[in-house]
C-alpha atoms as one frame of an Amber mdcrd trajectory, in Angstrom:
protein
 -85.543  50.995   0.219 -88.533  52.483  -2.451 -91.884  53.690  -1.336 -94.134
  51.126  -1.263 -97.786  51.002  -2.475 -99.039  50.540   1.584-102.377  48.818
   1.839-103.290  47.531  -1.671-106.379  46.745  -0.130-108.401  49.708   0.188
-111.065  49.456   3.025-113.817  51.546   1.582-113.819  49.520  -1.686-115.944
  46.172  -1.515-114.142  42.572  -2.685-116.754  41.111  -4.793-115.924  43.659
  -7.716-119.222  45.795  -7.192-117.139  49.114  -7.112-114.195  49.111  -8.869
-111.895  51.995  -8.417-112.041  54.942 -10.458-110.052  58.100 -10.851-110.132
  62.175 -10.303-108.203  65.184 -10.366-107.386  67.070  -7.854-105.838  70.465
  -7.939-106.552  71.957 -11.151-106.743  75.316  -9.618-105.809  76.341  -6.267
-109.247  76.932  -4.931-110.236  73.023  -5.706-107.954  72.285  -2.573-109.128
  74.403   0.819-107.807  74.158   4.388-109.092  76.029   7.157-106.822  75.382
  10.596-108.847  75.676  14.277-106.570  76.678  16.733-108.917  75.408  19.580
-107.575  78.585  22.268-108.561  81.647  23.275-106.293  84.772  22.891-105.511
  86.852  26.030-106.267  90.392  23.704-102.217  91.381  25.118 -99.106  90.711
  25.031 -95.743  90.745  23.046 -97.063  88.655  20.126 -99.341  89.568  17.061
-101.500  86.489  15.955-102.415  87.184  12.196-105.177  84.652  10.603-103.754
  84.810   6.962-105.548  83.826   3.505-103.079  82.411   1.630-103.006  81.015
  -2.068-100.317  79.369  -4.253 -97.735  80.152  -1.080 -95.366  77.561   1.180
 -96.413  78.100   5.118 -92.465  78.795   5.595 -91.795  81.007   3.083 -94.976
  83.237   4.088 -93.475  82.804   7.482 -90.484  84.219   6.179 -91.922  87.485
   4.186 -93.826  87.901   7.791 -90.394  88.088   9.555 -88.748  90.589   7.120
 -91.434  92.996   7.345 -91.838  93.069  11.347 -87.977  92.947  11.081 -87.677
  90.382  13.480 -85.609  86.667  13.222 -87.242  84.132  11.250 -86.962  81.586
  13.777 -89.233  83.864  16.119 -92.182  83.681  13.866 -94.763  80.767  15.006
 -96.952  78.619  13.105 -99.125  75.804  13.822 -98.499  73.425  10.832 -97.481
  73.429   7.636-100.515  73.763   5.060-100.432  72.896   1.225 -98.935  75.229
  -1.332-101.356  74.459  -4.046-104.412  75.229  -2.315-105.881  78.020  -0.513
-105.275  78.043   3.230-106.147  79.711   6.018-104.060  79.610   9.221-102.833
  81.909  12.127 -98.961  82.495  12.159 -97.552  84.662  15.908 -94.823  87.339
  15.178 -93.304  89.190  18.110 -94.367  92.717  17.989 -91.471  94.389  19.232
 -91.243  97.053  16.333 -95.184  97.194  16.332 -95.629  96.720  12.598 -98.641
  97.994  10.730-100.077  95.105   9.570-102.315  96.598   7.166 -98.773  97.830
   5.066 -97.923  94.175   4.585 -97.767  93.187   0.836 -97.224  90.137  -0.305
 -98.234  87.961  -3.298-100.754  85.497  -2.265-101.083  86.693   0.933-103.985
  88.612   2.766-104.540  89.239   6.274-108.000  88.276   7.412-107.931  89.215
  11.109-104.948  90.497  13.922-105.119  89.671  17.617-102.824  89.704  20.343
-101.966  86.880  22.589 -98.840  86.394  25.351 -97.122  83.507  23.945 -96.239
  82.501  20.457 -97.616  79.763  18.547 -96.073  76.728  18.907 -95.857  73.968
  16.217 -98.863  71.002  16.919-100.542  74.002  18.906-103.558  73.410  16.661
-107.073  71.043  17.158-107.716  70.328  13.925-108.228  71.195   9.911-111.064
  71.805   8.209-110.864  70.494   4.720-112.838  71.338   1.421-111.502  69.512
  -1.815-112.836  69.306  -5.276-112.463  65.831  -7.515-112.988  66.342 -11.147
-113.618  63.400 -13.584-115.517  62.530 -16.869-118.565  60.988 -15.785-117.986
  61.555 -11.747-121.769  62.054 -11.293-122.062  58.373 -12.711-120.627  57.251
  -9.461-122.399  58.875  -7.008-124.178  56.057  -5.309-120.744  54.391  -5.081
-119.016  57.427  -3.831-121.682  57.599  -1.111-121.236  54.177  -0.310-117.807
  54.667   0.605-118.462  58.195   2.331-120.679  55.903   4.228-117.988  53.263
   5.406-115.582  55.790   6.367-118.357  57.820   8.713-118.706  54.310  10.313
-115.216  52.597  10.567-112.940  55.833   9.862-109.922  55.096   7.533-106.078
  54.130   8.369-103.768  56.813   9.453-101.438  56.234   7.210 -98.698  59.180
   7.079 -99.560  60.704   4.087 -96.581  60.288   0.979 -95.630  64.093   0.970
 -93.979  63.090   4.199 -91.365  61.165   2.130 -90.575  63.699  -0.095 -90.418
  63.840  -4.159 -90.837  60.380  -5.115 -89.927  58.953  -1.621 -86.773  60.653
  -1.642 -86.401  61.724   2.134 -85.571  57.302   2.008 -82.481  58.169   0.775
 -81.747  61.106   3.360 -82.780  58.225   6.100 -80.065  56.073   4.706 -77.276
  58.461   4.567 -78.330  59.397   8.087 -78.187  56.036   9.270 -74.874  55.513
   7.897 -73.529  58.091  10.548 -73.186  61.026   8.053 -73.317  64.367   9.874
 -76.047  66.337   8.778 -77.828  69.829   9.101 -80.473  70.078  11.810 -83.095
  70.370   9.577 -81.992  66.992   7.151 -81.376  65.195  10.722 -85.412  65.807
  11.775 -86.398  65.055   8.179 -84.477  62.104   8.196 -86.064  60.980  11.799
 -89.408  61.514  10.821 -89.042  59.900   7.508 -87.960  56.535   9.256 -90.734
  56.467  11.766 -93.263  57.369   9.225 -92.123  54.889   7.160 -92.279  52.000
   9.618 -95.645  53.108  10.998 -96.911  52.784   8.184 -95.656  49.556   7.251
 -96.651  47.888  10.852-100.776  49.813  10.056-100.443  48.263   6.541 -99.685
  44.335   7.910-102.488  45.325   9.926-104.896  46.680   7.235-104.435  43.210
   5.586-104.876  41.144   8.334-108.182  42.981   9.051-107.449  44.045  12.421
-106.427  47.689  12.583-110.132  48.603  13.583-109.961  45.915  16.375-108.563
  45.374  19.493-106.634  42.343  21.265-105.176  41.716  24.375-101.882  42.547
  24.448-102.511  45.525  22.161-102.516  49.547  23.469-105.236  51.759  22.967
-105.606  55.615  22.802-108.787  57.622  23.488-110.143  59.425  20.252-108.811
  62.798  20.015-106.467  62.383  23.043-102.918  61.217  24.329-104.289  59.097
  26.649-102.964  55.495  26.215-103.249  52.572  28.241-102.582  48.540  27.857
-105.355  46.570  26.582-105.312  43.401  29.075-108.395  42.025  28.034-110.810
  43.005  25.207-114.865  42.938  27.260-117.972  43.878  25.471-117.897  47.651
  26.588-114.427  48.070  25.303-115.185  46.336  22.091-118.588  49.123  21.821
-116.126  51.641  22.459-113.457  50.204  19.754-116.338  50.325  17.731-118.155
  53.389  18.454-114.618  55.186  17.372-114.353  56.133  21.284-110.831  54.388
  21.583-108.316  53.377  18.776-105.427  50.650  18.711-102.195  52.450  18.328
 -98.886  51.671  16.538 -95.386  52.568  17.715 -93.395  55.051  16.112 -89.851
  53.593  16.612 -87.517  55.235  18.313 -84.195  53.925  20.881 -85.230  50.467
  22.086 -87.808  49.625  19.457 -86.990  46.177  17.655 -89.490  46.648  14.637
 -87.591  47.534  11.723 -83.894  47.612   9.886 -81.211  47.074  12.199 -79.037
  50.613  10.954 -82.519  52.640  11.054 -82.958  51.321  14.806 -79.431  52.046
  15.548 -79.341  55.054  14.116 -82.464  56.170  16.078 -80.657  55.058  19.504
 -77.778  56.888  18.912 -79.785  60.099  18.470 -81.852  59.355  21.707 -85.432
  59.218  19.963 -87.785  58.615  22.436 -90.166  55.561  21.112 -93.970  57.118
  20.572 -97.219  56.105  19.392-100.053  56.742  16.877-103.513  55.968  16.627
-104.050  53.347  13.488-107.242  54.411  12.670-108.280  57.969  12.105-111.647
  59.281  12.370-113.374  61.795   9.601-115.669  63.724  11.209-117.996  66.178
   9.643-117.395  64.081   6.328-119.983  65.279   3.536-120.285  64.364  -0.346
-122.133  66.885  -2.850-121.921  65.097  -6.528-122.821  66.986  -9.304-121.791
  66.889 -13.166-118.224  66.022 -13.864-117.423  66.759 -10.173-117.568  65.775
  -6.705-117.047  68.342  -3.390-115.467  66.271  -0.152-115.863  68.598   3.256
-114.486  66.898   6.620-112.797  67.799   9.599-109.617  65.657  10.691-107.289
  66.368  13.698-103.505  67.614  13.903-100.871  65.653  12.418-103.732  63.448
  10.003-103.456  64.112   6.391-106.310  64.249   3.967-104.839  62.020   1.204
-105.259  59.278   3.617-109.460  60.101   3.213-108.849  60.595  -0.728-107.227
  57.409  -0.913-110.316  55.495   0.148-112.797  57.143  -2.123-111.166  57.351
  -5.397-107.481  57.450  -6.887-106.538  60.793  -7.454-103.976  62.536  -9.506
-103.301  66.319 -10.066-103.569  68.168 -13.343
């Protein structure tokens, strides 16, 4: 199964030909792509875990966690982080490390890693524990300033209606290679735990994107209909939509509530039979995900041959879902 070009109709681009898509380059240098994690809770200032606020450049999150574990003489599994951050970028995020051996963090010397703050807390940092990520992304392209008005139009559309909440292509591996792993998993072959997890995530993400793409194509990804499920913006609160009245229509228009799609699991019916059977064997419980992503604090500054985008996304969201609605991007 090959990786499709989901939602060929980019929802922020007018269909009357007045604003054709154009390309821009990203990640020409690490500082062109910056991500700052927002944790969202206070530290206890005591406890057995050091929380390290780390600035990393050109470094993989998992690699950094292993370096911290080695320095602190603790098992790598005991180092915590809330989420994976881009390698080809400058990012700021928290790591937790047990302080069993009272490491002196001022002595840490790891290329591309700077500790900017150290706090104490009583619990390990868990995956998905952060509230949001803040992005600053530089787009470069010849004559980009000439398109400033078009870019701003697209940004305004995104402010008003959000973007389709696709899983980014990085979820599926280089050239979609994780789809092959999904097929191996579906065949019944035993996989190491981490590869099994990747295969399950790939199946669920791919099928969610397929469903969302169909909703984009028929222009229902921002609207609620009787029989849908919906969630409250920024929460996991899900409810059934029995009927759509004026108040619910207004709340959906204001992005207080969103239609949701299923993350398939045991008992699901949307998707290839072999994939669904594999999820059933693994007893993966179905889940949900919003079809729409609200993009907070979205700003655009254009000058000469570059444009700078800044915005905030909730955890689990992909910056590529925003970028694809503004320009076609390529890396240098």
